[in-house]
N, C-alpha and C positions, 0 to 999 in steps of 0.2 A: 284399845285401851290407855288412858292417860298414865303418862310418868311421871315419877316425879319432878324432875327438870321441867317440863310442861305446867303440869300444877302450879311451880313456883311460880314459873313466868307469871301465870293467868291471874296467879293471887300477889304477883306484883311485892314475892317475897322474895330477898337478895343472899339474907344470912340464914347459915344450915343451922339453925339452932333448934328447930321446929321439924326438921326431919323427920325425924321417926314417928310423929305427930300427926303428920300431913300422910307417908307414907301407908302409917295403920289407917285411917281415914280409906285412903284410895285401895287398900286390901279389902277393907269393911265393903265397901260399893262393888267391888269387883265381886265379891262372895253374895252378896246382895243379888244383883242381875245375873250369876251363873244358878240359883236355885230358883230366882222365879221365872227364870227363860227353862229350865231344868236343861242346862247347856254348859258345856264348859268351855272357854274363852281363851282363845290362842292369841 
């Protein structure tokens, strides 16, 4: 899966003011994929 650093690089975000929000989006996306696939992503 995508980690925070890679997501920020892709989004071209250099500051860390939005790190919690971006991480929450990543966590939600991961949870959605895991639920959809009925699998745990390691």
